[in-house]
N, C-alpha and C positions, 0 to 999 in steps of 0.2 A: 317456679319462683321459690327462692330460699327465704325462709323466715329468719330474720336477724333481729334478735331481741336481747336486751340486757335488763335484768331485774335486780333491784337494790333494796336492801332492808333499811329501815330508818335507824333503829337503836344500835349504836356501835358502828354503823357504816356511814350513813349520810348525816347523822347527828352524834356528837361526842360530848362528854363521855356517855357510855351506855348506861341507861337508867338502871337496868337490872344488874349491872356490875356493882351497884351500890350494896348489894347483899354481902358480897365478899369483903368489900371495903369496910362495911359496918362491923362485920364479925371481927375483922382484924383490929379495928379501932377500939372495940369494946372487949377485946380478948375473949370472944365467944368461940366455942368449938367450930372448926371449919365445917361448913355444910349445914349448920343448924338452921340458918335463915332460909337457905335454899330448900331444905326439907319442909319448912313451914310454908314456903311459897308453893311447893308442889303438892302439898297435903290435899288429899281427896281425889287426886288424879283427874280423869276426864269430867267428873262432876264436882270438882273442888272449886273453891272461891276464885282462884286465879284463872282457871279455864273459863269459868262463867264470866269473869271480867273481860277476858280477851274475846269472847264470843258476843259481847254486848248485852248479856243477860242481866248484868248488874252494873252500876256506875262505880267510879273510883271511890266516891265517898261511902258507898255501901260496902265496898270491898275492904276498906281500911280496918274497920272493927273486926271483920272476919279474919283478916291477916294477923291482926294483933292477937286474937284468940289462938290462932294456929301457932304463933310464936310462943305464947305462954305454954301451950300444950307440949310443943317440942322441947322447950326448955325444961319443963317438969320431967318429961320422959328421960331427958339427958342429965337430969339432976344439976342443972345450971340455973343460976339466978340472973334474970335480966335486970339491967339497971332500973332504978325506980322511975327515972325520967324517960324510959324507952318509949319511943313513939314512931310507929310506921309512917304516920302522916308527916311528921317533921322530916324523917329520912327521905321519903319520896318527894316531898315538896322541894327540898334542897337539890335532890338529884335531877328532878325535872327542870328546875330553874337554871341549873348549871349547864344544861345541854345546849350546844350551839351547832350551827351547820358546819360540817366537815367540808370546807371549800375545795381541797384537792380532789375529794371523791365526787363532789358536785361537778367540778370542772371535767372530770373524766366522763361523767354521765352526759354532760352537754356535748362533749366531743363525739361520743358515740351517737347521740341523737343527730348531730350535724352530719354524720357519715351515713345516715339512713337507718340506723337501728331504731326499733321501737323500744322505748324505755318505760319502765314501770317501777313504782315503789310498792313492794309487797311487805306488809309489816303487821306484827301483832300490836294492836293499840287498844285503847279503852275509851269509854265514854267519860270524858273528864268534866265533872260537874263541880269542881272546886272553885272557890272564889278566885284563885290564882290561875285559872285555866287559860288566860289570855296568852301566856308565853308559849304554850304548846300549840294553840290555835295559830299564832303568828308564825311559828316555825313551819307548820304544815302549809300555811298559805304561801309562804316564801318558796317552799320546795315544790309544791304540786304544779305550779305553772311551768316548770322545766321538764316535766315528764308527761308522757302520753297517757299513762294510767296511774291511778292511786288506788290501791286495794288494801283496805284496813280490815283486820279480822273482826273488829267490833261492828263494822257496817255490813259485812257479809255473813256473820254468824259462824265463823270458823275459828 
């Protein structure tokens, strides 16, 4: 018997716009050097704040001040001044709330499932403990019923 499966990511595939695409858009909007925020995001590698967030070791509200500190350090290293009102929380709150279901991609997933494919969402997510977390929770509730499996990095520790 042949295994027929289709695996979809959430960010930038089943939900648009991609939350982490906000880093590049923010750099452009604030005239920051390209890659500065991505460097801050990746700072620390496998033991860094972002990786710990994705593994579910820390929550989003615990990650935000760590990310803001990473941004400050990267800007100092690059000799760039961040705007006084720079806020990772505001940037990510906006990006998360702007995210909507990508209906053409969901339709494709539904068609594959109807044709006998096992379907899954495999995604890097975080434990969202913000007051505004209902939007993300609603998005996940709407999507997960259409898939056989939902695998979130923060739930499986990867």
